[in-house]
C-alpha positions in Angstrom: 71.0 97.4 95.3 70.6 93.7 95.6 66.8 93.0 95.4 66.5 89.3 95.0 68.9 86.3 95.3 67.9 82.8 94.2 70.3 79.8 94.7 69.5 76.2 93.5 71.5 73.0 94.2 74.6 74.8 95.5 76.6 73.0 98.1 74.0 72.1 100.8 71.5 74.6 99.5 68.7 72.8 97.6 66.6 75.8 96.8 66.8 79.3 98.5 65.2 82.6 97.6 65.5 85.9 99.5 64.3 89.4 98.9 66.5 91.9 100.5 65.5 95.5 101.5 67.4 98.8 101.5 69.3 99.8 104.5 71.0 97.3 106.8 70.1 93.6 106.2 71.3 91.1 108.9 71.9 87.5 108.4 72.4 85.3 111.5 72.3 81.6 112.3 74.2 78.8 114.0 77.8 78.3 113.0 77.9 76.1 109.9 74.3 76.8 108.9 75.4 78.0 105.5 75.8 81.8 105.8 79.2 81.9 104.2 77.9 79.5 101.4 75.3 82.3 100.5 78.3 84.7 100.2 80.2 82.2 98.0 77.2 81.9 95.8 77.1 85.8 95.6 80.7 85.7 94.6 79.8 83.5 91.6 77.6 86.2 90.1 80.4 88.6 90.4 82.7 86.3 88.3 84.2 84.2 91.0 85.7 80.9 90.2 83.4 78.0 89.5 83.9 74.3 90.2 81.7 71.2 89.8 82.5 70.6 93.4 80.1 73.3 94.3 77.1 71.4 92.9 74.9 69.8 95.4 75.2 65.9 95.6 72.8 64.3 93.2 72.2 67.3 91.0 73.4 67.9 87.6 73.9 71.7 87.8 73.9 74.6 90.3 72.4 77.9 89.6 72.6 81.4 91.1 70.4 84.4 90.1 70.5 87.9 91.4 68.3 90.9 90.5 69.8 94.4 91.1 68.0 97.8 91.0 70.4 100.6 90.1 69.8 104.4 90.2 69.9 106.5 87.0 73.3 107.6 85.9 74.9 104.4 87.4 78.4 103.7 85.9 77.0 100.3 85.1 74.7 101.7 82.4 77.6 102.8 80.1 79.4 99.3 80.7 76.2 97.5 79.7 75.8 99.6 76.7 79.4 98.7 75.6 78.5 95.0 76.0 75.3 95.4 74.0 73.2 94.4 77.0 69.7 96.2 77.4 69.4 98.1 80.6 66.4 99.9 82.1 67.4 100.3 85.7 67.3 96.6 86.5 70.0 94.0 86.0 69.4 90.2 86.2 72.5 88.1 86.4 72.3 84.3 86.2 75.0 81.8 86.4 74.8 78.1 85.9 77.6 75.6 86.6 77.4 72.0 85.2 79.0 68.7 86.1 81.2 68.9 83.1 82.8 72.1 84.5 81.1 74.3 82.0 79.9 77.7 83.2 77.0 79.7 81.6 76.3 83.4 82.2 73.2 85.4 81.3 72.8 89.1 81.8 69.3 90.5 81.3 68.5 87.4 79.3 71.4 87.9 77.0 74.2 85.3 76.9 77.3 86.6 78.4 80.8 85.7 79.7 82.5 85.4 83.1 84.7 88.3 82.0 81.7 90.5 81.5 80.2 89.8 85.0 83.7 90.3 86.5 83.7 93.7 84.9 80.2 94.6 86.2 80.9 93.1 89.6 82.7 96.0 91.2 79.7 98.3 90.4 77.3 96.0 92.0 78.6 94.5 95.2 81.7 94.8 97.4 82.3 91.9 99.8 84.3 92.4 103.0 85.3 89.3 104.8 88.3 87.6 106.5 90.1 87.3 103.1 89.9 91.1 102.7 91.2 91.7 106.2 94.2 89.8 105.0 94.5 91.9 101.9 94.3 95.0 104.1 97.5 93.9 105.7 99.5 94.1 102.5 101.2 97.4 101.8 100.7 97.2 98.1 97.0 97.1 98.7 97.1 100.0 101.2 98.4 102.3 98.5 95.3 101.7 96.5 93.1 102.3 99.5 94.8 105.7 99.9 94.3 106.5 96.3 90.6 105.6 96.4 90.2 107.9 99.4 91.8 110.9 97.7 90.2 110.4 94.3 93.6 109.6 93.0 92.8 106.2 91.5 92.2 107.8 88.0 95.6 109.5 88.3 97.1 106.1 89.1 95.4 104.4 86.2 96.6 107.1 83.8 100.1 106.6 85.2 99.8 102.8 84.7 99.0 103.5 81.1 102.0 105.8 80.7 104.3 103.3 82.4 103.1 100.6 80.2 103.9 102.7 77.1 107.2 103.7 78.5 108.1 100.1 79.5 107.2 98.8 76.0 109.3 101.4 74.3 112.1 100.6 76.8 111.9 96.8 76.0 111.7 97.6 72.2 114.9 99.7 72.6 116.6 97.0 74.6 115.7 94.3 72.1 116.9 96.5 69.2 120.2 97.2 70.9 120.8 93.6 71.6 120.0 92.8 67.9 122.3 95.6 66.7 125.0 94.4 69.0 124.8 90.9 67.5 124.7 92.4 64.0 127.7 94.5 64.7 129.7 91.4 65.8 128.9 89.9 62.4 129.4 93.1 60.6 133.2 92.9 60.1 132.9 89.4 58.7 129.9 90.6 56.4 131.9 93.4 55.0 134.9 91.1 54.2 132.6 88.8 52.5 131.0 91.5 50.3 134.4 92.9 49.5 135.7 89.5 48.5 132.6 88.7 46.3 132.4 92.2 44.7 136.2 92.2 43.8 135.8 88.7 42.2 133.3 90.3 39.7 131.5 87.1 39.1 128.7 86.9 36.6 126.1 84.2 35.8 127.3 81.3 33.6 130.9 82.3 34.0 131.8 78.9 35.5 130.3 77.0 32.5 132.2 79.4 30.0 135.5 78.8 31.8 135.1 75.1 31.9 134.7 75.0 28.1 137.5 77.3 27.5 139.7 75.2 29.9 138.8 72.0 27.9 139.8 73.9 24.6 143.1 75.0 26.0 144.0 71.6 27.5 143.3 69.9 24.1 144.4 72.6 21.9 146.9 70.5 19.8 144.6 67.6 19.3 141.8 69.9 18.3 144.1 71.6 15.8 145.0 68.2 14.3 141.4 67.2 14.0 140.2 70.5 12.5 143.1 71.1 10.1 143.1 67.3 9.0 139.3 67.5 8.3 139.8 70.8 6.4 142.6 69.3 4.2 140.6 66.2 3.5 137.5 68.1 2.5 139.2 71.0 0.6 142.9 71.2 -0.1 144.2 67.8 -1.0 144.3 66.9 -4.6 141.7 64.1 -4.2 139.7 66.1 -1.7 136.1 65.6 -1.1 135.1 68.9 -2.5 137.2 68.2 -5.7 135.6 64.8 -5.9 132.1 66.2 -5.6 133.0 68.9 -8.2 133.9 66.0 -10.6 130.8 64.1 -9.9 128.6 67.3 -10.4 130.1 67.8 -13.8 129.4 64.2 -14.8 125.8 64.4 -13.7 125.4 67.7 -15.6 126.4 65.9 -18.7 124.1 63.0 -18.0 121.2 65.4 -17.3 121.7 66.6 -20.9 120.8 63.2 -22.0 118.2 62.5 -19.3 116.5 65.3 -17.4 115.8 62.9 -14.5 119.4 63.2 -13.4 119.1 67.0 -13.0 117.5 66.8 -9.6 120.5 64.7 -8.3 122.9 67.1 -9.9 121.2 70.0 -8.0 121.3 68.0 -4.7 124.9 67.3 -5.2 125.8 70.9 -5.9 123.9 71.9 -2.7 125.9 69.3 -0.6 129.0 70.6 -2.2 128.2 74.1 -1.2 127.4 73.0 2.5 130.7 71.0 2.6 132.6 74.0 1.3 131.0 76.1 4.2 132.0 73.4 6.7 135.5 73.3 5.3 136.0 77.1 5.5 134.5 77.0 9.1 137.1 74.4 10.1 139.7 76.6 8.6 138.5 79.6 10.6 138.3 77.3 13.7 141.9 76.4 13.2 142.9 80.0 13.3 141.2 80.5 16.6 142.7 77.6 18.4 145.6 78.8 20.5 148.1 76.8 22.5 148.5 79.2 25.5 149.7 77.7 28.8 149.5 81.0 30.5 145.9 81.5 29.6 145.2 77.8 30.7 146.8 78.6 34.2 144.7 81.7 34.5 141.4 79.9 33.7 142.4 77.1 36.1 143.0 79.7 38.9 139.7 81.4 38.1 137.7 78.2 38.2 139.5 77.3 41.5 138.5 80.7 42.9 134.9 80.0 41.9 135.0 76.5 43.5 136.3 78.0 46.7 133.5 80.6 46.6 130.9 77.8 46.1 132.1 76.1 49.2 131.6 79.3 51.3 128.7 81.1 49.7 126.6 78.9 47.7 126.4 75.9 45.2 126.3 78.1 42.1 127.4 81.6 41.0 123.7 82.7 41.2 123.6 81.6 44.8 126.8 83.4 45.6 125.4 86.6 44.1 122.2 86.2 46.0 124.2 85.7 49.2 125.9 89.0 48.5 122.6 90.6 48.0 121.6 89.3 51.5 124.8 90.9 53.0 123.8 94.1 51.5 120.2 93.9 52.7 121.6 93.2 56.2 123.8 96.2 56.1 120.9 98.3 55.1 118.7 96.8 57.9 121.6 97.7 60.5 121.5 101.2 59.3 117.7 101.3 59.5 118.0 99.8 62.9 120.3 102.4 64.1 117.9 105.1 62.9 115.0 103.4 64.5 117.0 103.1 67.8 117.7 106.9 67.7 114.1 107.6 67.1 112.9 105.3 70.0 115.6 106.7 72.4 114.3 110.2 71.6 110.7 109.1 72.2 111.8 107.4 75.5 113.3 110.6 76.7 110.0 112.4 75.9 107.9 109.7 77.5 110.2 109.5 80.6 109.7 113.2 81.1 105.9 112.8 81.0 106.0 109.7 83.2 108.2 111.2 86.0 106.2 114.5 85.8 102.9 112.5 86.4 104.6 110.3 89.1 105.8 113.3 91.0 102.4 115.0 90.7 100.7 111.9 92.1 103.2 111.5 94.9 102.6 115.1 96.0 98.9 114.5 95.9 99.3 111.3 97.9 101.2 113.1 100.6 98.6 115.8 100.8 95.6 113.4 101.0 97.5 111.1 103.5 97.0 113.7 106.3 93.2 114.0 105.7 93.0 110.2 105.5 94.7 109.7 108.8 92.5 112.2 110.5 89.3 110.5 109.1 90.4 107.0 110.1 91.2 108.1 113.6 87.8 109.8 113.7 85.9 106.7 112.6 87.9 104.5 115.0 87.0 106.8 117.9 83.4 106.0 117.1 84.2 102.3 117.6 85.9 102.5 121.0 89.4 103.0 119.6 89.6 106.7 120.6 93.3 106.5 121.7 94.4 104.9 118.5 97.0 106.8 116.4 97.0 106.0 112.7 99.5 107.1 110.1 100.3 106.5 106.5 104.1 106.0 106.3 105.7 106.6 103.0 108.7 104.5 102.1 112.1 106.1 101.0 112.3 106.8 97.3 114.1 109.1 95.0 111.7 111.2 93.1 113.9 113.9 91.7 115.0 114.5 88.0 117.9 112.2 88.4 115.9 109.3 89.9 116.8 106.1 88.1 114.1 104.2 86.2 114.3 101.5 88.8 112.8 103.9 91.4 109.6 104.1 89.5 106.9 101.4 89.4 103.6 101.4 87.5 102.0 103.0 90.7 104.5 105.7 90.8 107.4 106.5 93.2 105.5 105.8 96.4 105.2 102.7 98.7 103.2 103.2 101.7 102.4 101.2 104.9 99.6 101.8 107.4 101.1 102.3 110.9 99.0 102.1 114.0 99.3 102.5 117.7 96.2 101.2 119.6 97.6 102.1 123.0 98.6 105.4 124.5 102.4 105.7 124.8 103.1 102.9 122.3 105.1 103.6 119.2 103.6 103.3 115.7 104.0 99.9 114.1 102.9 98.3 110.9 99.3 97.3 110.9 100.2 93.8 109.8 102.3 93.3 113.0 100.2 94.8 115.8 96.5 94.7 114.9 94.3 92.1 116.5 91.3 90.4 114.8 88.9 92.8 116.4 90.9 95.9 115.6 91.2 94.6 112.0 87.5 94.3 111.8 86.9 97.9 113.0 89.7 99.3 110.9 88.2 97.7 107.8 84.8 99.0 108.8 86.3 102.4 109.2 88.0 102.4 105.8 84.8 101.0 104.2 82.8 103.8 105.8 85.3 106.4 104.6 85.4 105.1 101.1 81.8 104.0 100.6 80.5 107.4 101.1 82.1 108.5 98.0 82.0 105.1 96.2 79.6 104.2 93.4 79.1 100.5 94.6 75.5 100.0 95.6 75.7 97.0 98.0 78.3 96.3 100.7 78.5 92.8 102.2 80.2 92.4 105.5 81.0 88.7 106.2 81.6 88.4 110.1 82.6 92.0 110.6 82.2 91.2 114.3 85.3 89.0 114.5 87.2 89.6 117.7 84.9 92.2 119.2 82.0 92.3 121.7 80.3 94.3 124.3 80.1 98.1 123.7 82.5 98.0 120.9 80.1 95.6 119.1 77.3 98.1 119.7 79.3 100.9 118.2 80.1 98.7 115.2 76.3 98.1 114.8 75.6 101.8 115.0 78.3 102.4 112.4 76.9 99.8 110.1 73.5 101.4 110.6 74.8 104.8 109.7 76.6 103.5 106.6 73.3 102.0 105.6 72.2 105.6 104.9 74.5 105.7 101.9 74.5 102.0 100.8 72.6 98.8 101.0 74.3 96.8 103.7 74.2 92.9 104.1 76.0 91.9 107.3 76.6 88.4 108.6 76.9 88.4 112.4 76.9 86.3 115.6 76.6 89.4 117.9 73.2 90.6 119.2 74.5 94.1 119.4 75.0 94.2 115.6 72.0 92.2 114.8 69.7 94.4 116.7 70.8 97.4 114.4 69.4 95.8 111.4 66.4 97.1 109.5 65.7 93.6 108.1 66.7 90.4 109.7 67.2 86.9 108.0 67.7 83.6 109.8 69.9 81.0 108.0 69.2 77.4 109.3 70.5 73.9 108.5 68.2 71.1 108.9 68.3 67.3 108.0 65.2 66.3 106.1 64.6 62.9 104.5 68.3 62.0 105.0 69.6 65.1 103.3 71.1 68.3 104.8 69.4 71.5 103.6 70.1 75.2 104.3 67.1 77.6 104.3 66.8 81.4 104.8 63.7 83.1 106.3 62.8 86.7 106.9 62.1 87.3 110.6 59.1 89.3 111.9 59.3 91.2 115.1 58.6 88.4 117.4 60.8 85.9 115.6 63.5 88.5 115.6 63.2 88.8 119.4 63.8 85.1 119.8 66.9 85.2 117.5 68.5 88.1 119.4 67.8 86.3 122.6 69.5 83.1 121.1 72.5 85.3 120.2 72.5 86.7 123.8 72.0 83.5 125.8 72.7 80.6 123.5 70.5 77.4 123.9 68.9 78.6 127.2 66.5 81.4 126.5 65.0 82.9 129.7 62.3 85.6 130.1 65.1 88.0 131.1 67.0 87.2 127.9 63.8 87.8 125.9 63.3 91.1 127.7 66.9 92.0 127.1 66.5 91.3 123.4 63.2 93.4 123.3 65.1 96.3 124.9 67.9 95.9 122.4 65.5 96.1 119.5 63.5 98.9 120.8 66.6 100.9 121.4 
């Protein structure tokens, strides 16, 4: 339960500290005194949105601190353990907001995050106010209320997880189908391209080799003349270079007999002669290889044109063309793998769909079963709050839940949609809660639901912000009694303007707004018996408090 709450420099609160007791705690005070500001501060330690606008004028930061005592075995202990926060039955949550917009959180002295206190919040406090009344009117929230009553929330969460898995698989399959469809549209072109490249039988360097061959074929006659003329000049003519060198070599040989210094030149000349003979013979062989072949020239030119065309389409070189072909092969392989993967996912989808639909049908059957008990409990609670003739029904929306139901019939919460129907007056037909319930009726219905759900809920503290909206007289007394009874299960903090409800409290706090030294300040004080009589009397009679009013207040408190 909430043991201590301290608020500093928050809105019009300069410094406020209050110690709550178990049971029913009442907060009262004039309209605008700051009661709702206190609730807003509590929302901050539950992970509510922070804003620099909440900081008191002239202050640099606002701070809210709360101490909670929790029983052994509280679900909070495991959550704190996962966060690495020490816990020995007491939780201190502190939140600070700065002018720069930064928000700092501490849990039991350890630095935390807003996400952490948002996770802890549902185990600490449940706040019911006018906003929650509006949430009650929405059918999508009514389904959750029904599940919470029938202990079906766990089934819904498991169904949510199954649905997410199924939906992710379905999206994967759809993406893969779209991708394969696009690939199929390109496949015919890809196959043509692969066939064209494969049939061309290109190999690296082929274009360079063909260019050289084309040049030889185009200049064959000229090359023949050059090579054969050179061969004759070096070897076959009477005054050929080889013949002249041979004569020179013989002369040097004679000279060397007379002077050995000439022998080295003779040797060099003979070596040059041998090399030139090799060149001459090579030119002769070259001449034998030179062919004048117009047909071959035409084929070479055609092949080169083919390669040029391929370069325009597939790459700037034969290597790039061959790499492009490998890419086409890889894409073909990827399409095949994609088809196999799609078949695997579709098979898994069928399996998941079966599990999902089985779980959804089971949850739907369970909801229909618990709806009757829920209707009976709500009517019973409303009867205790002067709404005895009220009929309440959970109406299920139409929906296909059979084996042949389309996927569109299923949502993350199952096949069901529900709407709370009510008939507050005898003889009137049932109508949607959102269209018929008055403010006072909504307050009582909300209290009835909280009473039903809270008895099995794990949250320790329930806060009712102006639960008395739209009610008065005997009905207000009944609501006060209901709150007092609910306080036997949970700590209750109730903000009220009605003496019938305020008199049921086990502890009573007065919230006041005063102007001191030119500044507005909100304060809170625990009321003793005598002060409480005066506050009940104020709630009864307004500004004029007579002896009769005081006597009435004493009577209300004593009863």
